[in-house]
C-alpha angles and dihedrals in degrees: 000000000000116000093215115140091353125173126219087268092069095249115136123225091015104105123107097258091058098037096048094050092044091050091048092049091053097030099128093051093042092053093045090051092054091046088053091061090068103231109182135209113276095024127135109231132185119209097202112207090001096186112199091343104259092151097043098088092049092046089051091050091050098049095035128197092313091057133066134225125205118197120196130180136162094222113078091206091058090048090052089053092053091047088056090051090053094046091050091055100252094135122065092203133060110275129210108195120191142169108235149119128265086220090068110020113205093222133100121246125281102016111130138063089205139012116205120192123177129191097343105108091071091070094051137079121236090259092050094048090048088056091047092053090050088053091049090053092046095056095040121092121241108279088017126132135251114194125182123187118197139162128251099208093183086087097049113128138170104189134230084031104097107268089212089067092056091045090055090050091052089050090052092048090049090054091050092048089053087062096047099035095232115150089223136203093296098061097094095101094049107052101096091090090065090054090052092047090052091053098249118151140206089039116188134173132203129181132210124204112207113206126177116181130191130314093063117209119230099255090049091050090052094049095045092047087056089047093053091052090049094050091046088058091046091051091058094042091052094047098242115177118283089249093054092046090049091051091054093043092050092050092047092048093052109020094161089067088061096040094048093054106113089225095053116138131171114202130181132160133209136177133212115210114197130189139167129233107235115257 
């Protein structure tokens, strides 16, 4: 796995520079997805593996000063970033920020009205994510909500880059994941079975298609330029053909040529799976 934008935990594309730009690029859809969950004023909510804290201000706004937000992440540097957000007044609710693992949550059961977890399952094996879901259920109150957001990278496109190249890269990554057991960045559409296995009920799913057409704003350009460099590294690591590697390398070397194309379009897709703990 590429070590690009890696945290101290060994997870690629999970440091603040990547996460903040990605969140900003998809801000409207990210915020709509969290609104969809239905968090209410006065609730206690856990942002499990909160990253650099993109969702913390919105969670604070939703629960308000009578609620409470807990933020947990395995990377101390991400936790420090969230602590700065809280100190600087970016969360309207009290915030409890901790370093910790979703495999063994440092909270009593049942503590939360809702657990929110975004873009974490992709790093885990089936056995690990099963354990995580058991932990989510344990710390969630009866009738409470568990909501997991995850990408489905099979729909990722950067037009006019040939979509077939990205499809071949996804196929190569799927084959590699089959060896390691990781769920991968395409598992977003297939997580409901873990909710059923954990005994959650009233399970629903909703997907969001992110599209950004030309002209490309500056923060989106910066993020997508990072993404092109990342995918160029992945293409070489997964032994794509020389032609495919060259296509990625050329795009990464001169991203403005791609972004300035009048037919440019960035597409990605993610899914939120939502379930209730039985009363």
